[in-house]
Backbone as a ProteinNet text record, in pm:
[ID]
protein_1_A
[PRIMARY]
MRYLFFSGKGGVGKTSLACATAVTLADAGKRVLLVTTDPASNLSDVFEQEIGPQPKGILMVPRLKGQEIDAEAAAQAYRERALSPLRGILPDDMLSTLEEQMSGPCTVEIAGFDEFVRCMFTQEYDVVVFDTAPTGHTLRLLALPSAWSIHITESEQGSGQTCIGPVDQLQTSKEQYDEAISRLQDPKVTTFILVTQPERAAVEETIRAARELEELGIRDPSIVVNGVIPEDAATHPFFASRRSMQQSAVANLVKAFGNPVTEVPLLEDEVKGIASLRELGKWVDTDVYAIR
[TERTIARY]
79.6	3	69.1	17.7	132.9	18.9	56.5	44.2	88.7	-5.9	31.4	-33.9	-14.6	-45.8	-31.8	-118.6	-129.4	-124.1	-11.1	-31.5	-28.7	-55.8	15.6	-66.7	-16.9	-157.6	-257.1	-384.5	-502.6	-546.2	-565.8	-651.6	-555.1	-429.5	-374.2	-387.7	-473.6	-565.1	-522.9	-520.9	-430.9	-552.3	-685	-788.7	-806.7	-836.1	-860.3	-724.5	-648.6	-508.6	-521.1	-566	-603.3	-684.8	-746.9	-900.2	-860.9	-803.8	-775.2	-683.7	-587.3	-491.3	-583.7	-668.4	-734.6	-789.1	-890.9	-944.8	-847.5	-733.6	-660.8	-656.4	-569.3	-497.5	-601.4	-778.8	-861.7	-913.4	-840.7	-917	-850.2	-682.7	-582.3	-617.2	-700.9	-712.7	-677.5	-616.7	-577.1	-737.6	-741	-817.5	-782.2	-887.8	-811.8	-913.6	-910.5	-930.7	-875.3	-946	-937	-981.1	-899.1	-931.7	-912.9	-1001.9	-978.3	-974.5	-820.5	-820.5	-871.4	-906.5	-913.6	-1095.8	-1085.7	-1223.7	-1288.8	-1256.4	-1326	-1348	-1368.9	-1369.2	-1447.9	-1476.7	-1509.5	-1504	-1469.6	-1480.8	-1613.5	-1710.4	-1876.1	-1941.3	-1853.2	-1851.9	-1771.8	-1702.8	-1558.8	-1626.3	-1695.2	-1747.2	-1889	-1949	-2104.2	-2183.6	-2146.6	-2217.5	-2210.1	-2310.4	-2261.3	-2127.7	-2073.3	-1942.2	-1922.9	-1932	-1953.1	-1852.6	-1822.5	-1702.5	-1652.1	-1764	-1755.7	-1726.3	-1614.5	-1593.1	-1710.6	-1732.4	-1820.6	-1781.9	-1854	-1800	-1869.7	-1740.7	-1743.4	-1847.8	-1958.7	-2027.3	-1925.8	-1946.8	-1870.5	-1719.9	-1684.3	-1589	-1508.3	-1558.6	-1600.3	-1511.6	-1362.6	-1284.8	-1248.8	-1295.4	-1269.3	-1377.8	-1289.7	-1425.9	-1342.5	-1426.9	-1378.3	-1433.9	-1411.6	-1363.5	-1392.5	-1447.4	-1380	-1407.9	-1286.4	-1240.7	-1354.3	-1388.8	-1463.6	-1420.9	-1325.2	-1289.5	-1404.1	-1436.9	-1569.6	-1653.1	-1686	-1825.4	-1752.2	-1613	-1533.9	-1510.6	-1487.7	-1469.5	-1604.2	-1732.6	-1871.3	-1870.3	-1828.2	-1881.5	-1751.5	-1683.4	-1567.1	-1597.4	-1677.3	-1756.9	-1858	-1929.3	-2031	-1977.2	-1903.3	-1850.7	-1771	-1746.1	-1661	-1766.4	-1861.4	-1963.4	-2065.3	-2116.1	-2217.3	-2218.7	-2155.5	-2133	-2153.1	-2097.8	-2110.6	-2252.2	-2377.3	-2496.8	-2576.4	-2621.4	-2680.8	-2587.1	-2485.4	-2422.8	-2361.3	-2325	-2270.4	-2367.3	-2320.6	-2421.3	-2408.6	-2497	-2565.7	-2434.5	-2421.1	-2317.3	-2194.2	-2166.7	-2030	-1982.8	-2143.8	-2090.8	-2093.9	-2137.6	-2184.7	-1951	-1907.3	-1774.2	-1725.5	-1724.3	-1595.5	-1666.5	-1767	-1814.6	-1771	-1745.1	-1682.1	-1507.9	-1488.4	-1305.3	-1284.2	-1375.8	-1285.6	-1409.5	-1421.9	-1495.9	-1379.1	-1239.5	-1143.6	-1053.5	-1006.6	-944.4	-825.8	-787.2	-671.6	-772.5	-897.8	-965.2	-1015.5	-1064.9	-1112.1	-979.3	-841.3	-763.6	-659.3	-687.4	-675	-763.8	-934.1	-988.5	-976.6	-941.8	-944.3	-813.8	-715.1	-607.4	-603.3	-712.7	-704	-826.8	-893.6	-919.6	-905.1	-735.4	-677.5	-581.5	-521.6	-372.7	-514.7	-660.5	-764.8	-711.4	-720.2	-718.4	-576.8	-477.8	-367.5	-345.2	-402.7	-395.3	-478.5	-598.1	-662.7	-627.1	-664.4	-640.9	-700.2	-763.9	-933.2	-866.8	-720.4	-693.8	-551.3	-484.7	-395.4	-312.7	-401	-343.8	-424.5	-378.5	-480.6	-429.8	-503.6	-485.5	-528.4	-453.4	-472	-521.2	-606.4	-638.8	-639	-492.8	-479.6	-522.4	-507	-561.2	-441.4	-490.3	-370.6	-216.7	-129.4	-2.4	-10.4	11.6	-6.7	-55.7	-143.7	-264	-200.7	-177.2	-96.2	-8.2	94.6	233.8	218.4	119.7	56	33.5	-68.9	-102.2	-38.3	82	171	297	310.3	389.2	328.4	200.5	90.5	148.7	189.1	257.3	345.5	428.2	537.6	505.8	423.9	400.3	297.9	228.7	130	169.8	245.6	332.4	420.4	484.2	585.3	477.3	379	233.7	204	166.5	130.7	235.1	374.5	535.3	506	458.1	499	381.9	288.4	191.6	158.3	228.2	255	332.9	422.5	526.8	465	352.6	307.8	140.5	81.9	-35.7	-120.7	-119.1	-167.8	-264.8	-301.9	-387.9	-384.5	-461.1	-454	-554.4	-586.9	-701.4	-801.8	-793.7	-871.8	-868.3	-857.1	-840.3	-730.6	-709.4	-590.6	-523.4	-408	-302.6	-266.7	-326.4	-331.1	-456.2	-499.2	-608.1	-562.2	-442.2	-379.3	-248.1	-230.8	-107.4	-88.2	-228.1	-250	-197.4	-271.2	-267.7	-121.4	-78.2	99.9	157	167	260.4	187.3	108.5	-21.2	108.3	64.4	143.3	264	369.4	502.8	500.4	425	414	394.3	316.6	265.9	407.6	420.2	535.3	683.5	694.3	775.5	703.9	609.9	544.3	570.6	529	514.4	671.6	758.6	902.3	986.5	909.5	951.4	928.1	1016.3	952.9	950.3	946.8	895.4	780.1	712.2	548.9	491.9	577.7	512.1	569.1	470.2	506.8	447.1	472.1	440.1	430.7	335.4	347.5	310.1	415.1	346.5	318.4	162.8	152.5	149.2	171.5	202.1	145.8	168.4	93.2	245	270	415.7	384.7	415.3	405.4	502.6	536.7	675.1	632.5	544.8	467.7	451.2	387.8	358.7	467.5	564.9	699.3	779.2	769.8	854.3	780.9	615.5	602.4	592.8	631.7	663.4	764.6	928.9	1030.9	1073.4	952.5	950	863	789.8	704.1	761.4	881.7	988.7	1036.7	1150.4	1221.1	1161	1026.8	973.7	904	872.7	858.4	992.7	1094.7	1244.2	1294	1229.6	1220.3	1189.5	1083.7	1005.1	1013.3	1191.9	1196.2	1150.1	1054.8	1013	1066.7	1184	1207.7	1206.4	1250.4	1238.1	1119.1	1014.1	811.6	880.1	739	731.6	667.8	686.8	618.5	589.8	443.1	383.1	320.1	351.2	342.7	164.6	32.8	-12.2	-74.6	-144.4	-199.4	-127.4	-39.4	84.1	28.3	22.1	-5.3	51.5	-7.2	58.3	113.9	211.3	327.4	207.6	141.9	80.9	-61.9	-46	-181.4	-136.3	25.9	102.6	91.2	-1	20.1	37.6	-67	-103.5	-8.6	33.4	194.2	177.5	0.2	-23	28.2	-32	-26.4	134.4	160.9	334.7	423.1	407.8	448.1	427.1	267.1	291.2	328	340.7	405.1	559.6	589	784.1	783.4	682.5	699.1	675.5	582	599.6	668.8	717.6	838.7	996.1	975.2	1070.7	1025.3	943.2	870.8	915.8	920.9	926.8	1103.9	1158.4	1304.8	1346.4	1299.2	1345.6	1305	1233.9	1168.3	1262.9	1283.5	1380.5	1545	1583.8	1686.8	1725.6	1590.2	1544.7	1591.7	1510.2	1461.6	1585.6	1629.3	1777	1707.9	1545.9	1486	1384.2	1358.7	1244.5	1128.8	997.5	880.4	756.4	675.4	568.6	487.6	445.7	384.4	232.7	147.5	-11.8	-71.3	-150.1	-163.7	-250.3	-287	-439.3	-548.8	-627.8	-744.3	-845.7	-894.2	-1027.5	-1147.7	-1184.3	-1315.2	-1224.7	-1378.9	-1402.8	-1381.7	-1262.3	-1230.6	-1359.1	-1461.3	-1600.6	-1659.1	-1683.6	-1752.9	-1661.6	-1677.5	-1593.2	-1526.4	-1558.2	-1499.9	-1415.6	-1464	-1331.2	-1199	-1250.4	-1157.7	-1068	-1119.1	-1044.4	-967.5	-1012.9	-938.6	-794.3	-808.9	-726.8	-599.8	-660.6	-589.4	-479.6	-490.1	-392.6	-266	-277.7	-156.6	-80.9	-181.9	-113.6	-0.4	101.2	232.9	253.8	217.7	172.6	357.9	436.9	598.7	612.6	611.6	636.3	613.4	496.9	362.8	434.8	497.2	601.4	488.5	346.4	237.6	240.5	262.1	219.2	327.1
-93.2	0.2	94.7	226.3	337.2	475.8	552.5	675.6	881.1	896.5	1003.5	1134.1	1242.2	1336.1	1465.3	1524.5	1650	1755.4	1829.2	1962.5	2060.1	2178.5	2312.2	2413	2546.5	2619.3	2680.9	2708.4	2740.4	2774.3	2707.7	2820.5	2779.2	2711.1	2717.3	2585.5	2509.7	2405.2	2291.7	2273.7	2102.2	2015.4	2050.8	1979	1944	2045.7	1973.4	1927.3	1943.3	1864.1	1736.5	1683	1587.9	1497.6	1519	1530.7	1480.3	1590.2	1545.5	1403	1424	1285.7	1153.4	1170.2	1019.7	985.3	1093.4	1023.8	978.6	1088.1	1014.4	834.7	848.3	702.5	589.6	652.7	596.1	548.8	612	594.3	495.8	513.5	422.9	278.4	244.2	119.7	106	176.1	159.3	154.1	106.7	125	193.1	322.2	437.4	500.9	494.9	606.1	722.6	843.7	973	954.3	1066.9	1126	1246	1298.2	1451.1	1394	1497.8	1502.7	1677	1723.5	1873.6	1907.5	1984.4	1916.4	2038.5	2152.2	2190.3	2176.4	2049.1	1982	2008	2039.8	2072.8	1959.4	1851.9	1750.2	1733.3	1689.6	1691.8	1823.1	1917.3	2024.5	2054.8	1938.3	1956.7	1809.7	1704.9	1595.9	1615.3	1728.6	1720	1651.6	1572	1419.4	1434.6	1416.9	1393.5	1298.7	1304.9	1213.9	1231.7	1117.4	1145.6	1069.1	1028.6	948.2	800.8	783.6	626.2	639.8	588	555.3	535.4	616.8	617.8	648	531.2	537	678.9	726.8	879.2	808.9	888.2	832.5	898.7	819.2	794.8	826.6	747.2	707.5	611.6	481.7	365.6	298.5	302.5	237.1	326.1	484.9	564	565.1	598.5	603.9	742.3	831.4	950.5	901	986.4	989.3	1121	1140.2	1320.3	1250.4	1260	1199.2	1305.4	1315.5	1378.7	1334.2	1417.3	1339.4	1385	1448.4	1450.6	1346.2	1287.2	1192.7	1042.3	1051.6	898.1	936.7	1040.3	1045.7	1001	1087.9	1027.3	863.1	813.7	653.6	623.3	656.2	563.1	594.5	692.1	707.7	595.5	605.4	523.3	346.2	316.3	187.8	159.5	260.9	258.6	222.5	323.8	325.4	214.3	233	92.7	14	-90.1	-202.4	-203.1	-53.6	-48.9	9.8	61.9	183.7	19.5	71.8	-30.7	-96.7	-76.6	-152	-68.4	52.7	151.3	243.5	340.4	465.6	536.8	649.4	723.4	853.2	892.6	970.6	994.3	816.6	763.3	719.4	758.8	736.3	867.1	951	1091.8	1123.1	1114.5	1150.5	1055.6	950.1	864.8	943.5	1018.5	1069.5	1147.3	1262.5	1387.2	1390.7	1297.8	1239.2	1227.2	1176.1	1161.5	1234.2	1324.8	1457.7	1549.5	1526.7	1634.7	1668	1751.7	1736.5	1616.9	1558.7	1447	1353	1321.5	1216.1	1237.4	1379.8	1381.1	1381.9	1423.7	1463.4	1265.2	1214.8	1066.5	999	1008.2	906.8	992.1	1090.9	1142.4	1067.7	1039.8	1007.1	846.7	772.2	607.8	582.7	725.1	734.4	723.4	801.4	823	714.4	643.9	531.2	437.2	392.7	338.5	267.3	422.3	428.8	359.2	449.8	340.1	209.7	134	18.2	-64.6	-26.1	-45.5	-118.9	-310.5	-356.5	-391.8	-247.6	-275.7	-226.2	-99	-50.5	-14.7	44	-8.8	169.1	250.7	418.4	464	512.5	592.6	747.7	848.3	981.9	1020.2	1122.2	1252.5	1325.4	1407.5	1560.2	1633.4	1665.7	1745.3	1867.2	1893.4	2018.2	2158.7	2237.4	2295.2	2342.2	2354.2	2300.6	2255.7	2393.1	2355.4	2269.6	2253.1	2140.3	1977	1999.6	1864.5	1836.9	1925.9	1857.4	1809.7	1866.9	1780.2	1694	1677.2	1527.9	1392.2	1449	1366.9	1323.9	1433.5	1381.3	1344.2	1281.8	1251.4	1053.8	1005.4	878.3	849.5	911.5	943.9	963.9	1070.8	1135.7	1026.4	965.5	891.5	771.6	719.4	586.6	638.6	677.1	782.7	756.2	824	886.1	717.4	626.2	484.4	401.2	427.9	374.1	433.1	595.1	633.8	614.8	591	589.4	409.3	307.3	192.1	157.9	272.3	292.1	333.5	426.5	520.2	463.9	560	494.5	379.2	349.1	251.4	328	459.2	536.7	605	597.8	732.7	802.3	932.7	983.3	940.8	759.7	678.1	540.4	550.6	422.5	343.3	216	141.8	108.1	123.8	105	-23.6	-154.3	-252.9	-272.2	-177.7	-191	-153.3	-65.4	17	-52.6	-161.9	-206	-207.6	-277	-296.3	-150.2	-51.3	80.4	143.7	90.2	156.9	81.2	-76.5	-103.4	-66.4	-41.7	54.6	142.3	239.3	383.3	386.5	268.1	261.3	261.9	175.2	106.6	214	296.8	408.6	527.4	541.7	624.1	600.2	417.7	398.8	412.2	400.4	396.1	591.3	645.9	765.3	834.4	769.4	801.3	749.6	615.8	516.1	562.8	688.1	727.2	597.6	467.4	387.1	396.8	415.6	366.5	512.4	611.5	692	871.5	949.6	1061	1203.5	1306.3	1396.5	1533	1554.9	1658.6	1818.9	1849.2	2011.6	2118.5	2178.8	2238.8	2371.8	2488.7	2612.2	2695.1	2836.7	2912	2994	3031.8	3120.6	3273.1	3253.4	3426.7	3394.3	3517	3523.7	3421.2	3459.6	3412.6	3295.3	3217.8	3064.6	3010.8	3080.2	2966.7	2978.1	3086.2	3103.7	2978.3	2953.7	2887.6	2743.4	2698.6	2595.4	2535.3	2641.7	2613.9	2554.4	2657.2	2595.6	2446.8	2424.7	2337.5	2171.6	2190.5	2103.9	2073.2	2180.9	2138.2	2062.8	2142.7	2071.3	1882.6	1874.2	1725.5	1690.8	1745.2	1674.9	1606.3	1733.7	1711.1	1525.5	1538.1	1404.7	1273.9	1281.8	1244.6	1178.8	1287.1	1293.9	1378.7	1280.8	1401.6	1447.8	1531.6	1525.6	1494	1636.2	1623.8	1664.2	1603.5	1678.4	1822	1890.4	2072.9	2061.3	2092.4	2133.5	2317	2333	2511.7	2531.2	2560.2	2610.3	2715.2	2724.9	2882.9	2967.6	2898.4	2994.1	3032.3	3154.8	3258.2	3158	3111	3060.1	3194.2	3130.3	3233.9	3282.3	3211.8	3266.8	3354.1	3364.4	3446.8	3582.5	3580.7	3719.2	3828.8	3848.6	3955.1	4059	4086.2	4225.7	4299.5	4360.9	4440.9	4353.5	4376.2	4340.9	4192.2	4106.9	3956.6	3929.1	4033.8	3976.2	4000.9	4106.2	4145.1	4054.6	4007	3893.8	3764.1	3749.4	3584.8	3596.7	3738.2	3762	3736.1	3825.1	3768.4	3648	3516.1	3418.1	3347.5	3361.3	3280.1	3311.9	3420	3443.8	3382.4	3354.2	3277.6	3111.3	3051	2929.1	2888.7	3003.9	2986.9	3013.9	3044.2	3033.1	2909.1	2849.2	2708	2604.7	2622.9	2529.2	2534.8	2621.2	2663.3	2660.1	2606.9	2569.8	2420.8	2343.9	2199.7	2163	2174.1	2160.5	2046.9	2084.3	1997	2085.7	2023.1	2094.9	2108.8	2161.5	2165.1	2165.3	2086	2071.7	2220.3	2269.4	2398.7	2360.6	2396.6	2336	2510.5	2543.3	2701.4	2721.7	2827.3	2885.6	2816.9	2769.2	2747.9	2884.5	2856.2	2980.7	2962.3	2851	2785.8	2773.5	2757.3	2685.9	2508.1	2457.3	2322.6	2254.1	2216.9	2133.2	2048	1882.6	1810.3	1696.4	1591.3	1500	1570.7	1622	1663.8	1749.8	1863.4	1980.8	1887	1802.4	1733.5	1663.2	1565.7	1546.7	1566.9	1706.1	1858.7	1855.6	1873	1946.9	1847.2	1701.5	1580.5	1565.6	1649.7	1634.2	1701.5	1755.3	1845.5	1774.8	1686.2	1577.9	1484.2	1555.6	1441.6	1278.8	1200.1	1081.4	998.8	1073	995.6	1068	1195.8	1226.6	1221.6	1143.3	1049.2	912.9	854.3	713.7	640.2	629	541.6	444.8	489	395.5	292.3
-23.4	-44.3	-11.4	-72.6	-87.5	-14.7	41.2	124.9	45.3	18.6	-28.7	49.4	96.1	214.1	131.2	122.7	78.2	160.7	211.3	302.4	255.2	303.5	285.8	360.8	374.9	459.1	375.2	445.6	406.6	251.3	189.2	45.3	-45.8	-50.1	-141.5	-247.8	-231.4	-328.8	-340.4	-172.6	-173	-189.4	-167.5	-131.9	-283.2	-416.6	-533.5	-628.1	-536.1	-594	-575.5	-417.3	-348.8	-426.2	-426.5	-502.9	-659.7	-712.1	-849.5	-876.6	-821.4	-764.2	-778	-672.2	-655.6	-750.1	-827.4	-922.6	-970.4	-1071.6	-1171.6	-1140.6	-984.8	-974.7	-991.1	-952.7	-956.1	-1103.5	-1176.9	-1312.6	-1424.6	-1326.6	-1390.2	-1348	-1234.6	-1208.8	-1045.5	-1010.3	-880	-816.9	-650.8	-570.7	-477.5	-472.8	-414.4	-269	-131.6	-47.1	-50.7	-25.9	-44.4	120	212.8	298.7	381.4	448.6	484	607.6	640.1	849.8	850.7	760.1	818.4	889.1	958.3	1051	970	877.7	817.2	641.9	645	514.8	432.8	299.8	169.1	49.3	105.2	35.8	-57.1	42.3	-27	-127.9	-98.1	-185.3	-360.1	-310.2	-428.5	-542.4	-446.6	-576.2	-575.6	-494.9	-507.1	-499.6	-354	-321.5	-153.1	-39.9	46.3	81.8	151.7	211	382	468.9	596.3	651.2	800.5	813.5	840	733.5	646.9	561.1	482.6	356.1	274	166.3	57.3	-60.8	-154.9	-334.3	-407.1	-461.7	-541.6	-662.2	-691.9	-806.6	-942	-1032.6	-1166.8	-1168.9	-1045.5	-969.4	-953.3	-979.1	-932.4	-877.2	-880.6	-756.7	-685.6	-646.8	-530.6	-405.4	-328.3	-197.5	-114.1	-85.9	11.8	181.6	237.6	393	452.5	531.8	622.5	793.1	814.6	976.6	1069.6	1165.4	1234.1	1389	1440.8	1551.2	1692.1	1691.6	1770.1	1766	1629.7	1660.3	1681.4	1618.7	1697.3	1864.4	1898	2053.2	2124.1	2057.4	2073.6	2082.9	1991.3	1995.6	2052.4	2113.2	2199.6	2316.9	2352	2482.4	2477.2	2435.7	2428.6	2407.1	2345.3	2367.7	2527.8	2573.7	2686	2787.6	2786.2	2868.9	2916.3	2749.6	2742	2812.3	2850.8	2936.2	3118.8	3117.8	3291.9	3309.6	3215.5	3229.2	3288.7	3430	3505	3574.1	3591.4	3675.9	3774.8	3748.4	3818.4	3831.5	3968	3981	3881.1	3855.6	3786.8	3774.9	3895.8	3965.5	3896.4	3925.7	3870.1	3725.3	3678.9	3521.5	3431.1	3527.8	3420.7	3524.4	3610.1	3656.3	3527.5	3451.2	3415.7	3256.6	3222.3	3110.7	3079.8	3208.4	3218.1	3204.9	3273.8	3238.5	3121.8	3015.9	2855.9	2784.9	2821.5	2737.9	2731.3	2764.6	2705.7	2595	2562.4	2429.9	2379.6	2486.4	2462.8	2436.4	2457.5	2391.2	2234.7	2227.8	2054.1	1985.9	2004.4	1989.6	1910.7	2067.7	1983	1970.9	1948.7	1897.6	1743.6	1695.6	1559.8	1510.6	1605.4	1519.4	1503.8	1634.2	1592.2	1446.9	1412.9	1326.2	1170.2	1213.9	1073.7	1049.5	1195.2	1169.9	1092.4	1147.2	1101.1	975.3	887.1	715.7	678.4	729	707.1	722	789.8	850.7	712.2	679.6	585.8	491.2	441.3	376	225.2	209.3	109.6	-40.2	-23.6	-101.6	-174.4	-249.2	-369.6	-252.4	-271.5	-208.1	-138.9	-37.4	34.5	71	-24.9	-15.3	64.4	187	253.3	230.8	227.2	215.2	337.7	408.9	530.3	606.3	723.5	763.3	737.6	741.1	756.6	826.1	768.5	783	957.8	1022.5	1188.8	1272	1216.3	1232.4	1219.3	1077.1	1014.5	1094.8	1114.2	1166.1	1269.1	1363.8	1511.7	1528.5	1406.5	1365.9	1323.2	1285.2	1231.7	1371.5	1456.4	1581	1720.5	1639.5	1753.7	1757.2	1641.6	1661.9	1829.6	1793.4	1877.7	1999.6	2021.2	2140.3	2203.4	2159.8	2168.5	2267.9	2196.6	2228.4	2326	2323.4	2458.5	2566.6	2564.4	2676.4	2717.5	2637.6	2696.6	2747	2721.2	2763.2	2943.2	2936.3	3085.7	3170.4	3122.5	3174.1	3210.4	3153.1	3179.5	3355.7	3327.8	3425.2	3550.5	3522.4	3636.1	3686.2	3633.7	3706	3647.7	3534.4	3424	3359.7	3365.3	3286.3	3205.2	3102.8	2988.9	2988.1	2910.9	2903	2799.8	2747.6	2712.7	2761.8	2888.6	2926.9	2971.4	3079.2	3054.8	3002.1	3045.2	2932.6	2893.2	2967.7	2917.3	2804.1	2777.9	2707.2	2576.5	2569	2466.1	2378.4	2464.1	2368.5	2209.5	2213.1	2049.3	1991.7	2026.2	2005.9	1995.7	2059.6	2063.5	1950.6	1950.9	1822.4	1721.9	1693.3	1572.5	1553.9	1643.8	1656	1631.2	1637.9	1579.9	1478.5	1407.2	1277	1206	1253	1160.2	1132.8	1263.6	1259.8	1171.9	1148.6	1050.5	929.5	899.4	737.1	721.6	768.3	730.1	705.5	768	768.6	667.8	591.3	471.2	367.5	307.6	155.7	49.8	35.9	-27.3	4.4	121.2	136.8	110.3	195.8	182.3	114.6	13.3	-36.5	45.5	17.6	148.7	-15.2	-89.6	-157.1	-49.8	-47.1	20.8	-84.5	-52.4	-173.9	-143.9	-256.2	-219.2	-331.2	-316	-415	-480.3	-565	-621.7	-561	-396.5	-323.6	-246.7	-186.5	-121.9	22.5	102	249.6	210	108.4	131.7	107.9	0	16	81	177.6	312.3	481.3	398.9	490.1	417.6	318.6	260.4	317.6	306.8	356.4	483.6	595.3	739.2	760.7	687.8	679.9	660.8	594.4	501.8	610.5	713.2	789.9	929.5	949.6	1019.6	1036.2	904.1	897.5	850.5	824.1	886.1	1023.8	1121.8	1250.7	1276.5	1197.6	1252.3	1147.7	1047.1	1032.5	895.4	846.8	749.6	594.1	488.4	410.7	297.5	227.2	88.5	11.1	82.9	-23	-132.5	-228.5	-332.1	-360.8	-370	-408.4	-525.6	-497.3	-654.4	-624.8	-706.7	-742.5	-759.6	-711.2	-796	-798.4	-882.4	-926.2	-981.8	-1095.2	-1171.7	-1318.5	-1293.7	-1426.3	-1534.7	-1659.2	-1834	-1883.5	-1893.3	-1985.5	-2158.1	-2185.3	-2321.9	-2246.8	-2102.8	-2054.6	-2033.3	-1984.6	-1935.8	-2033.6	-2111.9	-2246.2	-2206.9	-2100.9	-2056.9	-1945.9	-1968.8	-1850.6	-1698.2	-1644.2	-1485.8	-1470.7	-1604.8	-1563.2	-1615.8	-1679.2	-1725.6	-1576.5	-1483.8	-1391.2	-1264.9	-1278.2	-1164.7	-1198	-1320.9	-1343.7	-1312.8	-1353.6	-1333.1	-1143	-1070	-925.1	-886.5	-995.7	-903.2	-970	-1111.1	-1129.4	-1053	-926.3	-886.5	-750.9	-705.9	-605.9	-613.8	-731.9	-785.7	-773.6	-861.8	-816.2	-668.6	-581.4	-465.8	-403.6	-430.6	-388.2	-422.7	-573.4	-639.2	-557.1	-559	-467.6	-363	-247.2	-88.9	-123.1	-203.5	-224.1	-273.5	-427.8	-491.9	-573.7	-637	-735.1	-768.4	-918.5	-987.7	-876.5	-952.3	-826.4	-976.8	-935.1	-1043.3	-1039.9	-1161.3	-1110.5	-1186.9	-1152.6	-1189	-1215.1	-1384.2	-1388.2	-1304	-1312.2	-1273.9	-1334.8	-1305.7	-1423.1	-1418.8	-1503.9	-1548.2	-1440.2	-1398.3	-1291.5	-1195.6	-1095.4	-974.6	-996.3	-944.5	-898.1	-839.7	-920.7	-914.3	-976.6	-849.8	-1030.4	-1044.8	-1090.4	-1210.7	-1295.5	-1367.8	-1525.5	-1471	-1369.4	-1376.7	-1281.3	-1206.1	-1141.6	-1213.7	-1342.1	-1446.4	-1481.1	-1571.3	-1621.8	-1569.6	-1395.2	-1335.7	-1318.6	-1321.2	-1258	-1456.1	-1548.2	-1642.5	-1602.7	-1479.3	-1441.8	-1324.3	-1309.5	-1191.5	-1237.2	-1188.7	-1249.4	-1150.7	-1187.5	-1086.7	-1099.3	-1180.7	-1189.8	-1056.1	-996.1	-928.2	-805.9	-779.9	-706.3	-695.5	-764.8	-744.2	-730.8	-795.9	-789	-897.1	-1052.4	-1118	-1173
[MASK]
++++++++++++++++++++++++++++++++++++++++++++++++++++++++++++++++++++++++++++++++++++++++++++++++++++++++++++++++++++++++++++++++++++++++++++++++++++++++++++++++++++++++++++++++++++++++++++++++++++++++++++++++++++++++++++++++++++++++++++++++++++++++++++++++++++++++++++++++++++++++++++++++++++

């Protein structure tokens, strides 16, 4: 199985590119799961159909399914699974205390991450494409396997309790988290695509994100620059000036990473619906993503 992670600051077009890539790979015969970890996901808008927390088939793309991870819903489902067997056995006030203890941000965060890991370990697909939240949220998500594995070990040596239950019930999770780290750091299995726009601030954030990924053991991401003004459209002085500025930003990226970057042109229309995703998919360089 292969994993593709699309990341970048908000508004750079990573969702559109992730969706177009997923459609392109499915059209090429791959079984693809497209997962968003963004709490403000707009996958349903892009595909013009409802997509929820469980994998759902995408209309007109037979080998593609979409999924929107809902950390709050996952946490609620976890609490119900944990507390349901205790109802009628423990007093109501004790159940209320337990539920309150399991309602903190730790529970929500790790429940959402469990869904993320579950997607990584599914055996139904050839490729899992992750459309991630903006960069800071994504870096936190990617740091969780190591942090949570350490927390389980420390809890095992201490109280034996974590925010989502006793340590002895979480050993399988720890093994999966450790394996998740290994897969994320393996370039033969995982490719990170940092999506940016040809502007100075976006380029600087992309360079910072690459450095932070390297601290997590994730190196040599692919870079996609989205929204480049085509040369044949830069006949007007204004667009010629903007294109010159954009090419300077692209040159800075090439200098920083030492490798060519993939440029995706600024499109005339909004990317919405399967037809427009297939059109955008013509610019998807699957050789860069090393899937075919």
